[in-house]
The first five atom37 places (N, CA, C, CB, O) and aatype in JSON, in Angstrom:
{
  "aatype": [12, 7, 1, 3, 10, 10, 0, 3, 7, 10, 1, 7, 15, 0, 7, 15, 7, 3, 19, 1, 9, 17, 14, 0, 19, 7, 1, 7, 3, 5, 0, 12, 18, 9, 19, 10, 7, 15, 14, 0, 7, 16, 0, 10, 10, 6, 19, 14, 19, 5, 3, 19, 1, 16, 13, 10, 6, 2, 16, 6, 0, 10, 19, 14, 1, 7, 0, 6, 15, 7, 8, 9, 3, 17, 2, 19, 6, 10, 0, 2, 10, 13, 0, 11, 7],
  "atom_mask": [
    [1, 1, 1, 1, 1],
    [1, 1, 1, 0, 1],
    [1, 1, 1, 1, 1],
    [1, 1, 1, 1, 1],
    [1, 1, 1, 1, 1],
    [1, 1, 1, 1, 1],
    [1, 1, 1, 1, 1],
    [1, 1, 1, 1, 1],
    [1, 1, 1, 0, 1],
    [1, 1, 1, 1, 1],
    [1, 1, 1, 1, 1],
    [1, 1, 1, 0, 1],
    [1, 1, 1, 1, 1],
    [1, 1, 1, 1, 1],
    [1, 1, 1, 0, 1],
    [1, 1, 1, 1, 1],
    [1, 1, 1, 0, 1],
    [1, 1, 1, 1, 1],
    [1, 1, 1, 1, 1],
    [1, 1, 1, 1, 1],
    [1, 1, 1, 1, 1],
    [1, 1, 1, 1, 1],
    [1, 1, 1, 1, 1],
    [1, 1, 1, 1, 1],
    [1, 1, 1, 1, 1],
    [1, 1, 1, 0, 1],
    [1, 1, 1, 1, 1],
    [1, 1, 1, 0, 1],
    [1, 1, 1, 1, 1],
    [1, 1, 1, 1, 1],
    [1, 1, 1, 1, 1],
    [1, 1, 1, 1, 1],
    [1, 1, 1, 1, 1],
    [1, 1, 1, 1, 1],
    [1, 1, 1, 1, 1],
    [1, 1, 1, 1, 1],
    [1, 1, 1, 0, 1],
    [1, 1, 1, 1, 1],
    [1, 1, 1, 1, 1],
    [1, 1, 1, 1, 1],
    [1, 1, 1, 0, 1],
    [1, 1, 1, 1, 1],
    [1, 1, 1, 1, 1],
    [1, 1, 1, 1, 1],
    [1, 1, 1, 1, 1],
    [1, 1, 1, 1, 1],
    [1, 1, 1, 1, 1],
    [1, 1, 1, 1, 1],
    [1, 1, 1, 1, 1],
    [1, 1, 1, 1, 1],
    [1, 1, 1, 1, 1],
    [1, 1, 1, 1, 1],
    [1, 1, 1, 1, 1],
    [1, 1, 1, 1, 1],
    [1, 1, 1, 1, 1],
    [1, 1, 1, 1, 1],
    [1, 1, 1, 1, 1],
    [1, 1, 1, 1, 1],
    [1, 1, 1, 1, 1],
    [1, 1, 1, 1, 1],
    [1, 1, 1, 1, 1],
    [1, 1, 1, 1, 1],
    [1, 1, 1, 1, 1],
    [1, 1, 1, 1, 1],
    [1, 1, 1, 1, 1],
    [1, 1, 1, 0, 1],
    [1, 1, 1, 1, 1],
    [1, 1, 1, 1, 1],
    [1, 1, 1, 1, 1],
    [1, 1, 1, 0, 1],
    [1, 1, 1, 1, 1],
    [1, 1, 1, 1, 1],
    [1, 1, 1, 1, 1],
    [1, 1, 1, 1, 1],
    [1, 1, 1, 1, 1],
    [1, 1, 1, 1, 1],
    [1, 1, 1, 1, 1],
    [1, 1, 1, 1, 1],
    [1, 1, 1, 1, 1],
    [1, 1, 1, 1, 1],
    [1, 1, 1, 1, 1],
    [1, 1, 1, 1, 1],
    [1, 1, 1, 1, 1],
    [1, 1, 1, 1, 1],
    [1, 1, 1, 0, 1]
  ],
  "atom_positions": [
    [[3.86, 14.16, 1.74], [2.75, 13.36, 2.19], [3.18, 12.66, 3.47], [2.3, 12.34, 1.09], [4.21, 12.0, 3.51]],
    [[2.38, 12.81, 4.51], [2.73, 12.25, 5.8], [2.52, 10.75, 5.89], [0.0, 0.0, 0.0], [1.67, 10.17, 5.21]],
    [[3.3, 10.13, 6.75], [3.18, 8.69, 6.96], [1.83, 8.33, 7.57], [4.3, 8.18, 7.85], [1.27, 7.27, 7.27]],
    [[1.3, 9.2, 8.43], [-0.01, 8.93, 9.03], [-1.08, 8.83, 7.95], [-0.39, 10.01, 10.05], [-1.96, 7.97, 8.01]],
    [[-1.01, 9.71, 6.97], [-1.98, 9.69, 5.88], [-1.87, 8.39, 5.08], [-1.76, 10.9, 4.95], [-2.89, 7.78, 4.75]],
    [[-0.65, 7.96, 4.78], [-0.46, 6.7, 4.06], [-0.99, 5.52, 4.87], [1.01, 6.49, 3.74], [-1.66, 4.64, 4.32]],
    [[-0.69, 5.5, 6.16], [-1.16, 4.4, 7.01], [-2.68, 4.38, 7.09], [-0.57, 4.53, 8.43], [-3.29, 3.32, 7.02]],
    [[-3.29, 5.55, 7.22], [-4.75, 5.63, 7.24], [-5.35, 5.16, 5.92], [-5.21, 7.06, 7.54], [-6.4, 4.51, 5.9]],
    [[-4.69, 5.48, 4.82], [-5.16, 5.08, 3.5], [-5.1, 3.58, 3.26], [0.0, 0.0, 0.0], [-5.81, 3.07, 2.39]],
    [[-4.27, 2.88, 4.01], [-4.23, 1.42, 3.9], [-5.5, 0.79, 4.48], [-3.0, 0.86, 4.62], [-5.9, -0.3, 4.07]],
    [[-6.13, 1.49, 5.42], [-7.31, 0.95, 6.11], [-8.63, 1.45, 5.53], [-7.24, 1.31, 7.57], [-9.66, 0.81, 5.71]],
    [[-8.6, 2.57, 4.84], [-9.84, 3.13, 4.29], [-9.56, 4.48, 3.67], [0.0, 0.0, 0.0], [-8.4, 4.86, 3.48]],
    [[-10.61, 5.2, 3.36], [-10.45, 6.53, 2.75], [-9.78, 7.48, 3.73], [-11.82, 7.09, 2.3], [-10.12, 7.5, 4.92]],
    [[-8.84, 8.26, 3.23], [-8.11, 9.2, 4.07], [-7.77, 10.44, 3.26], [-6.83, 8.55, 4.65], [-7.68, 10.39, 2.03]],
    [[-7.58, 11.53, 3.95], [-7.19, 12.78, 3.31], [-8.4, 13.56, 2.82], [0.0, 0.0, 0.0], [-9.52, 13.06, 2.76]],
    [[-8.12, 14.79, 2.46], [-9.14, 15.67, 1.9], [-8.44, 16.75, 1.11], [-10.06, 16.29, 3.01], [-7.23, 16.95, 1.25]],
    [[-9.17, 17.43, 0.3], [-8.58, 18.52, -0.47], [-7.64, 18.01, -1.55], [0.0, 0.0, 0.0], [-8.05, 17.24, -2.42]],
    [[-6.39, 18.44, -1.51], [-5.43, 18.16, -2.57], [-4.89, 16.73, -2.58], [-4.29, 19.1, -2.45], [-4.42, 16.27, -3.62]],
    [[-4.96, 16.03, -1.45], [-4.44, 14.67, -1.37], [-5.49, 13.75, -0.75], [-3.12, 14.62, -0.56], [-5.94, 13.98, 0.38]],
    [[-5.87, 12.71, -1.49], [-6.83, 11.73, -0.98], [-6.31, 10.34, -1.3], [-8.26, 11.95, -1.6], [-5.71, 10.11, -2.35]],
    [[-6.55, 9.4, -0.38], [-6.05, 8.02, -0.53], [-7.16, 7.06, -0.15], [-4.78, 7.78, 0.34], [-7.92, 7.33, 0.77]],
    [[-7.25, 5.92, -0.87], [-8.2, 4.88, -0.49], [-7.77, 3.55, -1.1], [-9.64, 5.25, -0.94], [-7.07, 3.52, -2.11]],
    [[-8.18, 2.44, -0.48], [-7.88, 1.12, -1.03], [-8.61, 0.92, -2.37], [-8.26, 0.0, -0.03], [-9.71, 1.45, -2.56]],
    [[-8.0, 0.18, -3.26], [-8.62, -0.11, -4.55], [-9.66, -1.2, -4.36], [-7.55, -0.55, -5.6], [-9.32, -2.34, -4.04]],
    [[-10.92, -0.87, -4.54], [-12.02, -1.82, -4.37], [-11.9, -2.93, -5.4], [-13.39, -1.1, -4.5], [-11.65, -2.67, -6.58]],
    [[-12.07, -4.16, -4.96], [-12.01, -5.3, -5.86], [-10.6, -5.77, -6.16], [0.0, 0.0, 0.0], [-10.42, -6.73, -6.91]],
    [[-9.61, -5.11, -5.61], [-8.21, -5.49, -5.86], [-7.62, -6.21, -4.65], [-7.36, -4.24, -6.2], [-6.42, -6.44, -4.58]],
    [[-8.5, -6.56, -3.7], [-8.02, -7.23, -2.5], [-7.08, -6.33, -1.74], [0.0, 0.0, 0.0], [-7.39, -5.17, -1.47]],
    [[-5.94, -6.87, -1.39], [-4.96, -6.12, -0.61], [-3.78, -5.74, -1.49], [-4.49, -6.96, 0.61], [-2.66, -5.57, -1.0]],
    [[-4.03, -5.6, -2.8], [-2.92, -5.41, -3.73], [-2.6, -3.97, -4.07], [-3.22, -6.13, -4.97], [-1.44, -3.63, -4.3]],
    [[-3.61, -3.1, -4.12], [-3.38, -1.74, -4.61], [-4.18, -0.72, -3.81], [-3.72, -1.64, -6.1], [-5.18, -1.04, -3.17]],
    [[-3.71, 0.51, -3.89], [-4.44, 1.64, -3.32], [-4.32, 2.79, -4.31], [-3.89, 2.04, -1.9], [-3.41, 2.81, -5.15]],
    [[-5.24, 3.73, -4.2], [-5.23, 4.9, -5.07], [-4.85, 6.14, -4.29], [-6.59, 5.09, -5.74], [-5.23, 6.3, -3.13]],
    [[-4.09, 7.0, -4.94], [-3.73, 8.3, -4.39], [-4.11, 9.34, -5.44], [-2.2, 8.39, -4.01], [-3.69, 9.24, -6.59]],
    [[-4.91, 10.33, -5.03], [-5.27, 11.42, -5.92], [-4.56, 12.67, -5.45], [-6.82, 11.64, -5.97], [-4.65, 13.05, -4.28]],
    [[-3.84, 13.31, -6.35], [-3.16, 14.57, -6.09], [-3.83, 15.63, -6.94], [-1.62, 14.48, -6.4], [-3.88, 15.51, -8.17]],
    [[-4.35, 16.66, -6.31], [-5.05, 17.7, -7.04], [-4.4, 19.06, -6.86], [0.0, 0.0, 0.0], [-3.8, 19.34, -5.83]],
    [[-4.53, 19.88, -7.87], [-4.06, 21.26, -7.82], [-4.89, 22.06, -8.81], [-2.52, 21.36, -8.15], [-5.64, 21.48, -9.59]],
    [[-4.77, 23.38, -8.78], [-5.49, 24.17, -9.78], [-5.1, 23.82, -11.22], [-5.24, 25.65, -9.54], [-5.88, 24.03, -12.15]],
    [[-3.9, 23.27, -11.4], [-3.43, 22.93, -12.74], [-3.97, 21.58, -13.23], [-1.91, 22.9, -12.75], [-3.91, 21.3, -14.43]],
    [[-4.5, 20.75, -12.33], [-5.01, 19.46, -12.75], [-5.0, 18.45, -11.63], [0.0, 0.0, 0.0], [-4.68, 18.77, -10.48]],
    [[-5.34, 17.22, -11.98], [-5.45, 16.14, -11.01], [-4.72, 14.92, -11.55], [-6.92, 15.81, -10.71], [-4.76, 14.64, -12.74]],
    [[-4.04, 14.2, -10.66], [-3.36, 12.96, -11.03], [-3.91, 11.84, -10.16], [-1.82, 13.08, -10.87], [-4.04, 12.0, -8.95]],
    [[-4.23, 10.71, -10.77], [-4.67, 9.52, -10.06], [-3.55, 8.49, -10.16], [-6.01, 8.96, -10.65], [-3.17, 8.08, -11.26]],
    [[-3.03, 8.09, -9.02], [-1.94, 7.12, -8.97], [-2.46, 5.81, -8.38], [-0.76, 7.65, -8.13], [-3.2, 5.82, -7.4]],
    [[-2.07, 4.7, -8.97], [-2.35, 3.38, -8.4], [-1.02, 2.87, -7.86], [-2.97, 2.39, -9.47], [-0.03, 2.76, -8.59]],
    [[-1.01, 2.55, -6.56], [0.23, 2.21, -5.87], [0.1, 0.81, -5.27], [0.56, 3.26, -4.77], [-0.93, 0.5, -4.67]],
    [[1.12, -0.04, -5.42], [1.07, -1.35, -4.78], [1.08, -1.21, -3.25], [2.27, -2.21, -5.23], [1.93, -0.52, -2.68]],
    [[0.12, -1.86, -2.6], [0.0, -1.78, -1.14], [1.28, -2.26, -0.47], [-1.2, -2.62, -0.66], [1.72, -1.65, 0.51]],
    [[1.89, -3.32, -0.97], [3.09, -3.85, -0.33], [4.22, -2.83, -0.34], [3.53, -5.13, -1.01], [5.01, -2.78, 0.6]],
    [[4.33, -2.03, -1.39], [5.36, -1.0, -1.44], [5.13, 0.06, -0.35], [5.39, -0.33, -2.83], [6.08, 0.51, 0.29]],
    [[3.88, 0.43, -0.13], [3.56, 1.41, 0.91], [3.85, 0.81, 2.28], [2.08, 1.85, 0.83], [4.44, 1.48, 3.13]],
    [[3.45, -0.43, 2.5], [3.73, -1.08, 3.79], [5.23, -1.17, 4.06], [3.11, -2.48, 3.83], [5.68, -0.9, 5.17]],
    [[5.99, -1.56, 3.05], [7.44, -1.66, 3.2], [8.04, -0.29, 3.52], [8.08, -2.23, 1.92], [8.9, -0.18, 4.39]],
    [[7.6, 0.74, 2.81], [8.08, 2.1, 3.08], [7.8, 2.5, 4.52], [7.42, 3.1, 2.11], [8.68, 3.01, 5.22]],
    [[6.56, 2.26, 4.97], [6.2, 2.63, 6.35], [7.02, 1.85, 7.37], [4.7, 2.38, 6.59], [7.5, 2.43, 8.34]],
    [[7.19, 0.56, 7.16], [7.99, -0.25, 8.09], [9.44, 0.23, 8.14], [7.94, -1.72, 7.68], [10.01, 0.36, 9.22]],
    [[10.03, 0.49, 6.98], [11.43, 0.92, 6.92], [11.64, 2.29, 7.55], [11.91, 0.94, 5.49], [12.6, 2.49, 8.3]],
    [[10.75, 3.23, 7.25], [10.94, 4.58, 7.81], [10.64, 4.61, 9.3], [10.06, 5.58, 7.08], [11.28, 5.35, 10.05]],
    [[9.65, 3.81, 9.75], [9.34, 3.79, 11.17], [10.43, 3.1, 11.98], [8.01, 3.1, 11.4], [10.59, 3.39, 13.17]],
    [[11.18, 2.18, 11.36], [12.32, 1.57, 12.04], [13.42, 2.61, 12.28], [12.87, 0.39, 11.22], [14.14, 2.53, 13.27]],
    [[13.55, 3.57, 11.36], [14.56, 4.63, 11.5], [14.09, 5.75, 12.42], [14.9, 5.2, 10.13], [14.83, 6.2, 13.29]],
    [[12.85, 6.18, 12.21], [12.27, 7.27, 13.01], [10.83, 6.89, 13.33], [12.33, 8.66, 12.23], [9.96, 6.94, 12.45]],
    [[10.55, 6.51, 14.58], [9.18, 6.13, 14.93], [8.21, 7.27, 14.68], [9.11, 5.7, 16.4], [8.55, 8.45, 14.82]],
    [[6.97, 6.9, 14.31], [5.94, 7.92, 14.1], [5.74, 8.7, 15.38], [4.61, 7.28, 13.65], [5.66, 8.14, 16.47]],
    [[5.66, 10.01, 15.23], [5.5, 10.9, 16.38], [6.82, 11.42, 16.91], [0.0, 0.0, 0.0], [6.83, 12.33, 17.73]],
    [[7.94, 10.85, 16.46], [9.25, 11.27, 16.95], [10.03, 12.08, 15.92], [10.07, 10.06, 17.36], [11.21, 12.35, 16.1]],
    [[9.37, 12.46, 14.83], [10.05, 13.16, 13.74], [10.71, 14.46, 14.2], [9.08, 13.45, 12.63], [11.84, 14.76, 13.79]],
    [[10.03, 15.23, 15.02], [10.55, 16.55, 15.4], [11.85, 16.45, 16.19], [9.52, 17.31, 16.22], [12.64, 17.39, 16.21]],
    [[12.09, 15.32, 16.84], [13.34, 15.13, 17.57], [14.53, 14.92, 16.66], [0.0, 0.0, 0.0], [15.67, 14.92, 17.12]],
    [[14.29, 14.73, 15.37], [15.35, 14.48, 14.41], [15.58, 15.67, 13.49], [15.03, 13.26, 13.58], [16.3, 15.57, 12.49]],
    [[14.97, 16.8, 13.81], [15.11, 18.0, 12.98], [15.8, 19.08, 13.8], [13.71, 18.49, 12.47], [15.39, 19.39, 14.92]],
    [[16.84, 19.65, 13.24], [17.5, 20.79, 13.87], [16.83, 22.04, 13.32], [19.08, 20.79, 13.6], [17.18, 22.53, 12.25]],
    [[15.87, 22.56, 14.07], [15.06, 23.69, 13.6], [15.89, 24.93, 13.35], [13.98, 24.0, 14.61], [15.58, 25.69, 12.43]],
    [[16.94, 25.16, 14.12], [17.8, 26.33, 13.9], [18.48, 26.26, 12.54], [18.85, 26.45, 15.02], [18.56, 27.27, 11.84]],
    [[18.97, 25.09, 12.18], [19.62, 24.92, 10.88], [18.59, 25.09, 9.76], [20.29, 23.53, 10.78], [18.86, 25.75, 8.76]],
    [[17.42, 24.49, 9.93], [16.38, 24.59, 8.89], [15.93, 26.04, 8.69], [15.18, 23.72, 9.26], [15.77, 26.49, 7.55]],
    [[15.73, 26.76, 9.78], [15.35, 28.17, 9.67], [16.45, 29.0, 9.03], [15.02, 28.74, 11.04], [16.17, 29.87, 8.21]],
    [[17.69, 28.74, 9.4], [18.82, 29.46, 8.78], [18.85, 29.22, 7.28], [20.15, 29.03, 9.42], [19.08, 30.15, 6.5]],
    [[18.63, 27.96, 6.86], [18.61, 27.65, 5.42], [17.45, 28.34, 4.73], [18.52, 26.14, 5.2], [17.6, 28.85, 3.62]],
    [[16.32, 28.36, 5.37], [15.14, 29.0, 4.79], [15.36, 30.5, 4.6], [13.9, 28.75, 5.68], [15.05, 31.05, 3.54]],
    [[15.89, 31.16, 5.62], [16.12, 32.6, 5.53], [17.27, 32.93, 4.58], [16.4, 33.17, 6.91], [17.28, 34.0, 3.97]],
    [[18.24, 32.04, 4.46], [19.37, 32.28, 3.54], [18.89, 32.27, 2.09], [20.47, 31.21, 3.74], [19.47, 32.95, 1.24]],
    [[17.84, 31.5, 1.81], [17.32, 31.42, 0.45], [16.42, 32.6, 0.12], [16.57, 30.13, 0.25], [16.05, 32.8, -1.03]],
    [[16.07, 33.37, 1.14], [15.36, 34.61, 0.99], [13.97, 34.51, 0.55], [0.0, 0.0, 0.0], [13.3, 35.52, 0.4]]
  ]
}
């Protein structure tokens, strides 16, 4: 699940298809919902907003949003992928 999706979900409804996020109505700024869907079923998760904010702040301090690709060695990742066949 991308950080952009989580950040968008803090402000309103976000995502489509298998992953959807939205603030919990009537819960103030305390919780948000994440729905994960698959052909096998659906899971509804209630997540504390502060935990999501803390996660986003901590990960963005390490790797700013939009700079992720600069921290990936694509040659190594491709080699690992092909080695697993």
